[in-house]
C-alpha positions as CSV (number, residue, x, y, z in Angstrom):
1,M,59.1,-125.5,3.2
2,K,58.7,-126.9,-0.3
3,D,55.0,-125.7,-0.6
4,Q,55.9,-122.2,0.7
5,L,58.8,-121.9,-1.8
6,N,56.5,-123.0,-4.7
7,E,53.9,-120.5,-3.7
8,L,56.5,-117.7,-3.6
9,R,57.7,-118.7,-7.0
10,A,54.2,-118.5,-8.4
11,L,53.6,-115.1,-6.7
12,A,56.8,-113.6,-8.1
13,A,56.6,-115.2,-11.5
14,G,55.6,-111.9,-13.1
15,A,58.8,-110.1,-12.3
16,A,61.1,-108.8,-15.1
17,N,64.9,-109.1,-15.5
18,R,65.4,-105.9,-13.5
19,R,64.1,-104.6,-10.2
20,T,60.3,-105.0,-10.4
21,E,58.2,-103.2,-7.9
22,T,55.4,-105.2,-6.2
23,G,53.2,-102.4,-4.9
24,I,54.3,-103.2,-1.4
25,P,56.6,-100.6,0.2
26,R,60.3,-101.6,0.0
27,V,59.5,-105.0,-1.5
28,A,60.7,-105.9,-5.0
29,M,61.4,-108.9,-7.1
30,V,63.5,-109.9,-10.1
31,K,63.5,-112.8,-12.6
32,G,65.8,-114.0,-15.3
33,A,69.1,-113.1,-16.7
34,I,69.9,-109.6,-15.3
35,P,72.3,-107.5,-17.5
36,E,75.8,-107.9,-16.2
37,H,76.4,-104.1,-15.9
38,E,73.3,-103.8,-13.6
39,L,74.8,-106.5,-11.3
40,A,77.8,-104.4,-10.7
41,A,76.3,-101.6,-8.6
42,V,76.1,-100.0,-5.1
43,Y,73.5,-102.2,-3.3
44,D,71.1,-100.8,-0.8
45,P,70.8,-102.4,2.6
46,M,68.4,-105.3,2.1
47,V,67.2,-108.8,2.9
48,N,67.2,-110.8,-0.3
49,L,65.5,-114.2,-0.6
50,I,66.5,-116.5,-3.4
51,L,63.6,-118.5,-4.8
52,Q,65.0,-120.1,-7.9
53,G,68.4,-120.4,-9.5
54,S,71.5,-119.1,-7.6
55,K,73.5,-116.0,-7.2
56,S,77.1,-115.1,-6.3
57,M,77.9,-111.7,-4.7
58,T,81.4,-110.3,-4.5
59,V,82.2,-107.5,-2.1
60,G,85.8,-106.4,-1.9
61,D,87.8,-109.6,-1.6
62,R,84.9,-111.8,-0.4
63,T,82.5,-113.8,-2.6
64,L,79.4,-115.4,-1.2
65,H,77.1,-117.9,-2.9
66,Y,73.5,-118.5,-2.3
67,D,70.7,-120.6,-3.7
68,P,67.0,-121.3,-3.1
69,A,65.9,-121.2,0.5
70,T,68.8,-119.1,1.5
71,Y,68.8,-115.4,2.2
72,F,71.3,-112.6,2.0
73,V,71.5,-109.6,4.3
74,M,73.4,-106.5,3.3
75,S,73.2,-104.0,6.3
76,I,74.9,-101.0,4.7
77,D,75.3,-99.5,1.2
78,L,78.1,-101.5,-0.6
79,P,79.5,-101.7,-4.1
80,A,79.4,-105.3,-5.2
81,V,79.4,-107.4,-8.3
82,G,76.7,-110.1,-8.7
83,T,76.3,-113.1,-10.9
84,V,72.9,-114.9,-11.3
85,R,72.4,-118.3,-12.8
86,P,69.3,-120.4,-13.7
87,S,68.5,-123.6,-11.8
88,A,70.1,-126.9,-12.8
89,S,66.9,-127.8,-14.7
90,G,66.8,-124.5,-16.5
91,E,64.2,-122.4,-14.6
92,P,65.2,-118.7,-14.5
93,Y,66.7,-117.0,-11.5
94,L,64.1,-115.6,-9.2
95,A,64.4,-113.5,-6.0
96,V,62.5,-111.1,-3.8
97,S,64.0,-108.4,-1.6
98,L,63.1,-106.1,1.3
99,T,65.0,-102.9,1.5
100,L,65.9,-102.1,5.1
101,D,64.6,-99.1,6.8
102,P,66.6,-98.4,10.0
103,A,63.7,-96.5,11.5
104,V,61.4,-99.6,11.1
105,V,64.1,-101.7,12.7
106,S,64.6,-99.3,15.5
107,A,60.8,-99.2,16.3
108,L,60.8,-103.0,16.3
109,L,63.7,-103.3,18.6
110,I,61.9,-101.1,21.2
111,D,59.4,-103.9,21.7
112,L,62.1,-106.6,22.1
113,P,64.4,-107.6,25.0
114,K,67.9,-106.5,24.7
115,P,70.1,-109.6,23.8
116,A,73.2,-110.6,25.6
117,D,76.3,-109.1,24.0
118,A,77.6,-111.5,21.3
119,G,81.1,-110.0,21.1
120,E,82.9,-108.7,18.1
121,H,81.0,-109.0,14.9
122,Q,82.3,-109.3,11.3
123,A,81.3,-108.1,7.9
124,G,78.1,-106.2,7.2
125,F,76.9,-108.8,4.8
126,S,76.4,-112.5,4.8
127,V,74.2,-115.5,3.8
128,A,72.1,-117.9,5.9
129,A,69.6,-120.7,5.5
130,V,66.0,-119.5,5.7
131,S,63.8,-120.8,8.5
132,A,60.2,-122.1,8.0
133,E,58.9,-119.1,10.0
134,L,60.8,-116.5,7.8
135,M,59.6,-118.3,4.7
136,D,56.0,-118.2,6.0
137,A,56.2,-114.4,6.7
138,W,57.5,-113.9,3.1
139,V,54.5,-115.9,1.7
140,R,52.0,-113.7,3.5
141,M,53.8,-110.5,2.4
142,L,53.8,-111.5,-1.3
143,R,50.2,-112.6,-1.1
144,L,49.3,-108.9,-0.7
145,M,50.2,-108.4,-4.4
146,T,46.9,-110.2,-5.1
147,R,45.0,-108.1,-2.5
148,P,46.4,-104.6,-2.9
149,D,43.6,-103.0,-0.7
150,D,45.2,-104.9,2.2
151,I,48.6,-103.5,1.8
152,P,48.3,-100.4,3.9
153,A,47.0,-102.3,6.9
154,L,48.9,-105.5,6.7
155,A,52.3,-104.8,5.0
156,P,53.8,-103.0,8.0
157,A,52.9,-106.0,10.2
158,Y,54.4,-108.5,7.8
159,E,57.6,-106.4,7.4
160,R,58.0,-106.3,11.1
161,E,57.6,-110.1,11.2
162,I,60.2,-110.6,8.4
163,L,62.6,-108.4,10.3
164,Y,61.8,-110.1,13.6
165,R,62.6,-113.6,12.1
166,V,65.9,-112.2,10.7
167,L,66.6,-110.8,14.2
168,Q,66.2,-114.3,15.6
169,G,68.7,-115.7,13.1
170,P,72.5,-115.5,12.6
171,H,72.1,-112.1,11.0
172,G,70.2,-110.5,13.8
173,W,73.2,-108.6,15.1
174,M,73.4,-106.7,11.8
175,L,69.9,-105.3,12.2
176,R,70.5,-104.4,15.8
177,D,73.8,-102.7,14.9
178,I,72.5,-100.5,12.1
179,A,69.7,-99.3,14.4
180,N,72.1,-98.4,17.2
181,P,74.1,-95.3,16.3
182,D,76.8,-96.1,18.9
183,T,77.9,-99.3,17.2
184,A,80.9,-99.6,14.9
185,L,78.7,-100.9,12.1
186,A,76.4,-97.8,12.3
187,R,79.3,-95.4,12.4
188,I,81.0,-97.1,9.4
189,G,77.6,-96.8,7.7
190,L,77.7,-93.0,8.3
191,A,81.2,-92.9,6.9
192,I,80.0,-94.8,3.8
193,Q,77.3,-92.2,3.2
194,W,79.9,-89.4,3.5
195,I,82.2,-91.1,1.0
196,R,79.3,-91.7,-1.5
197,R,78.2,-88.1,-1.2
198,D,81.8,-86.7,-1.8
199,F,83.3,-89.5,-3.8
200,A,84.9,-87.1,-6.3
201,K,86.8,-85.3,-3.6
202,P,90.1,-86.4,-2.0
203,L,89.5,-88.9,0.8
204,R,90.6,-87.7,4.3
205,I,90.9,-90.7,6.5
206,D,91.7,-88.5,9.6
207,T,88.6,-86.5,9.0
208,L,86.3,-89.5,8.6
209,A,87.9,-91.1,11.7
210,E,87.2,-88.0,13.7
211,K,83.5,-87.9,12.5
212,T,83.0,-91.5,13.5
213,A,84.8,-91.0,17.0
214,M,87.4,-93.5,16.1
215,S,91.2,-93.3,15.8
216,P,92.5,-93.5,12.2
217,S,93.8,-97.0,12.8
218,A,90.5,-98.2,14.4
219,F,88.5,-96.6,11.7
220,H,90.6,-98.3,9.0
221,R,90.3,-101.7,10.7
222,H,86.5,-101.5,11.3
223,F,85.9,-100.2,7.8
224,K,87.7,-103.2,6.2
225,T,86.0,-105.6,8.5
226,V,82.6,-104.3,7.6
227,T,83.1,-103.8,3.8
228,A,86.0,-106.2,2.9
229,M,87.6,-103.1,1.4
230,S,89.9,-100.3,2.6
231,P,88.3,-96.8,2.5
232,L,90.4,-96.0,-0.5
233,Q,89.3,-99.2,-2.4
234,F,85.7,-98.4,-1.5
235,Q,86.0,-94.9,-2.9
236,K,87.7,-96.1,-6.1
237,R,84.9,-98.6,-6.6
238,I,82.3,-95.9,-6.2
239,R,84.1,-93.6,-8.6
240,L,84.4,-96.4,-11.3
241,L,80.7,-97.4,-11.0
242,Q,79.7,-93.7,-11.3
243,A,82.0,-93.3,-14.3
244,R,80.5,-96.3,-16.0
245,M,77.0,-94.8,-15.6
246,L,78.2,-91.5,-17.1
247,L,79.7,-93.3,-20.1
248,I,76.6,-95.4,-20.7
249,A,73.8,-93.0,-19.8
250,G,75.4,-89.6,-19.6
251,G,77.1,-89.5,-22.9
252,R,80.5,-88.5,-21.4
253,N,83.7,-89.3,-23.1
254,V,86.5,-91.1,-21.2
255,T,88.4,-87.9,-20.2
256,A,85.3,-86.0,-19.0
257,A,84.1,-89.1,-17.1
258,A,87.4,-89.5,-15.4
259,F,87.6,-85.9,-14.3
260,D,83.9,-85.9,-13.2
261,V,84.5,-88.7,-10.7
262,G,87.7,-87.3,-9.3
263,Y,90.5,-88.7,-11.3
264,Q,93.4,-86.4,-12.2
265,S,94.8,-88.7,-14.9
266,P,92.6,-90.2,-17.6
267,T,95.4,-92.8,-18.2
268,Q,95.2,-94.0,-14.6
269,F,91.4,-94.0,-14.8
270,S,91.4,-96.2,-18.0
271,R,93.8,-98.6,-16.4
272,E,91.8,-99.0,-13.2
273,Y,88.5,-99.2,-15.1
274,A,89.8,-102.0,-17.3
275,R,91.1,-103.8,-14.2
276,A,87.7,-103.5,-12.6
277,F,85.4,-104.3,-15.6
278,G,87.6,-106.4,-17.9
279,L,87.6,-103.9,-20.8
280,P,88.9,-100.3,-21.4
281,P,86.1,-97.7,-20.8
282,T,85.2,-97.0,-24.5
283,Q,85.0,-100.7,-25.3
284,D,83.0,-101.6,-22.2
285,A,80.5,-98.8,-22.8
286,A,80.0,-99.8,-26.4
287,R,79.5,-103.4,-25.5
288,I,76.8,-102.5,-22.9
289,L,75.0,-100.2,-25.2
290,E,75.0,-102.8,-28.0
291,T,73.5,-105.3,-25.6
292,V,70.8,-102.8,-24.4
293,R,69.9,-101.8,-27.9
294,A,69.8,-105.4,-29.3
295,P,66.5,-106.4,-30.9
296,G,64.2,-108.2,-28.4
297,S,66.0,-106.6,-25.4
298,L,63.6,-105.6,-22.6
299,R,65.6,-102.4,-22.2
300,A,65.4,-101.6,-25.9
301,A,61.7,-102.3,-25.9
302,R,60.8,-99.9,-23.1
C-alpha cells in the first residue's frame, strides 16, 4: 500500500490548514498545523483517512489515536477535541475525509445481503487499519481532482465503493445502524439532533427518552455507550463550544454569551468554560484572536 499512500499524499498536497474542499461532493482534505480552537468542535459523521502525521481525538472520556494507513469513523455528530502532529521526520499532518450521507448508505445497503446479527455494539466512533482495497478506492476518488469533468459520473461510484469497503471492515455495523432508523444508534443520533437544535433550553431526559421509544434508564445507557458522555455532559459541551464561537466571532461579552447558550449563572459558565478549555472565557478568546490575527496567519491573510 506504500505506492497508494504516496499517491494520495501527492494528490492532497495542495490542502490548507483548514477544511479544504476538493470539488468532489462530501470529500475534503486538510494539511498542516490546524488551529487548536478549530480542533475543538462538533464533528460531522465522516470517514477520515490519515495520510501523514498523526491525530488524537477525545470524545467524552475516550481518546483514540490514529496515524497513516488508519481511518477513523464517526457515525453521529459528536463534540470532540482533536490534536494533530507532524510525522516523526517532520512532514506535516495530512488527511482526507468523506462526510457520511445516510441516504447514500441506505441506497447501498439495499443492494447488499443482510449480515448476521453481531450482537450489542459499542461507541459510535472508532479507529481501524485501512485495507488495500479501501486505499485503492480513495486513490481513484482523489484522482478525480485532476479530472473534474469526470466527477459527476464517477464520484458517486467511488463513494459507494469507499462505503462498501468500510461496511466490510470492523466499522461496518456503524454504517448499517445509522441507515436503519430502528437501531439504538440511529435513535440516539436523532436525540443528538434535538439536543443540538435546542441546546440552550433545559434538557428533559424523559421527553428525549419518549421520542426515541426508550425508557429513561435505557436512553441514558445507550446515549453514554454511543457518545462516551451523559446527555447532560453532551449538552454542556455543545453550549460551551457555541459560547466560544460567540466570544470569538460574534463579539459577545462573557455574560451575554453565557445567557445566549442557556446558562443562568455567568460565574458557573466561566468556571465550566475554564475547565473545558484551560483558560477563563475572556483570556481564551483573546488568545485565539491574537493567534488568528498574527502576521503570516492563513486566517489573517484571507
